[in-house]
C-alpha positions, 0 to 999 in steps of 0.5 A: 289217204293223204291230202296230196294223194287226194289232190293227185286223184282229183287232178287226174280226174279233172284231166280225164273229164275234160279230155272227154269234154274236149272230144265232143265239141259244142254244136255250132250253127254256122250261118252264111254271112249276108253280103247282098240284099235284093228288094223289089222297088218301083220308080216314076219319071216325068216325061218332058218334051215327049222324051220317054227314054230320058223319063225311063232313066229317071224312073230307074235311077229313082227306083235304085235310090229307093232300094238303097234307102230301104236296105239302109233303113232295115240295116241301121238304127233309127236313132243313128239315121235321124242323127246323121240324116243330112250325111245319110242323104248325101251318101245315098244320092252321091253313091248309089251306083256303088251300092247297087251290085245289079238290077233288072227292070221287071215291068214298065209302063209309059203313060201320058205324062209319066213313065213307071218301072218296077225293078229288082235291085241287089244292094251290097250290104258290105259297101253300104256298111263300109261307106256309112261307117266311114261317114260316122253313122253307127251300125248299131246303137252301142253306148258311145264313149264319154269324151274329155276334151283337152285342147289349148286355146291361143287367140289373137291377143294371147301371148301364150296358150290357155287351158282349163286343166292348169293351175290358172283355170281358164274358162273364157269362151273358146270359139274353136272348142265350143264349135268342136264340142257342139259338132261332136255332140250332134253325133251322139257322144257324151261330152264331160263338163270341164267346168265341173271337173276343174271346180271339184277336182284338184289336178296335179301341177304335173299336168300344167302344160298346154301340150299334153303327151298321150300318157298325161292326157290318158291319165286325166281322162281316166280320172274323169271316167272318160273313154276317149280324150281328145288332146290338141291345140287351137291357134288364131293368127293374123295373116300378112295379106291385107286388102286395102286399108281396113280389111285384114286376113285371119287364119285359124288352125285346130289340130287334135287327136283322139286317144282311147283311155283303156288302151292308150291307142290313138284312134283319130287325128286331124288338123283343119285350117280356116282362112277369112277376111274381115274388118273387125279382128274379133269377128274375124278371129271368131269366124276362123276359129269356129270354122276350123273347130267345126271342121275338126269336130266332123273329122274326129267324130266320123273317125272315132265312130269308125274305130268304135265300130271296127273295135266292136267287129274284130275278134281279140285273143283273150286269156282267162285264168280260172282259179278254183277248178277243183270244184269240177261242176262249177268249173263246167258251168263257168266254161259253158257260160263263157262259151255261150256268151255273145261274142265268144268263139273258139274256146280252148283249154290251154292248160290244167293245173291242180285247182287252176285252168287257163282258157283261150277265147276269141272275143269280139270286143275287149277284155273289160266288155267280157268281164262285164258280160260274165258278171251278168251271165253268172248272176244267180248261177255261180259265184265268181270274183274277177279280180284282174282285168288287163288288155288281153287277160282275165283272172277269175276266182271261182268261189265256193258254193 
């Protein structure tokens, strides 16, 4: 039998085999999405001036706060709540009514000095997740991206902006950048040390400009293995308003945007301004720059967290081209591994060719994350070579085994 005849027979068998596989779908256990959670809580109100009605209201209000707190503690990672405890408290106490879908007082008892209630409360998980995520609280402890800061700095005495990535490496203390970096660090983001990069890396003169465009910023970020770059500028200036002879007015502006290095997509942007008065120019400039930097850091951190969380939750259509499918047994193993990988759903075989197949999947994440998962899941089972990873495509070679 000729080689071409063998290839045709193998291909016909593969088509027949996978038509059977596609007729019998994988068993998928459907789970209803949990939108609410009902909890039992108790609350106490202090009776003042013989007013039990007001004490009852306080007891109910306190029990509803406890209900939201209990659900939040179960829902969010401990590290994320500890790191954002101040924000968490403000969010819970200022928005309790938004989280409570309904409640019922099951029992109540007024004593001499206190009014106690037992309440059954239904908490909206969707609302809780949405508001906490928008405030920068992570829904799960997935690794946060390394951030490279590319912000130019122009203080009162500077004629031109200064920046660390130029041929003249500027590392003087920047109040705005330091404040921005420290604020972002408190949210758990790893910040790349620009001093180390500048001292150990030759940066192309092409990037010697204070106003980097998105492509230039992304290229610098990729060379530093950053997942996100923050690019922008910080400017301090004297305002024309003067109080008396000695008190002067100062204004600081920090404008910045955050860009993902894997996709080049802008995921956050801010422009914050601070104004103050002072008799001392150095102190005045320091105050406005520090304040503007801190505010900008808060803005960017919460937006990046929200974008990171959204990217984790949304499904993307990915194409997987597999070579070496002539080995039917190994191909079927890989297909099952892909289908059982966390975050994968709706696997479909789009096209079959002799020794090659194209698969489409919905994946909760990006192509690189799926590639990393497949390398881990196939270890010790089958040998694969993932030799191309783009935004929406993987190319995999099944190695002979």
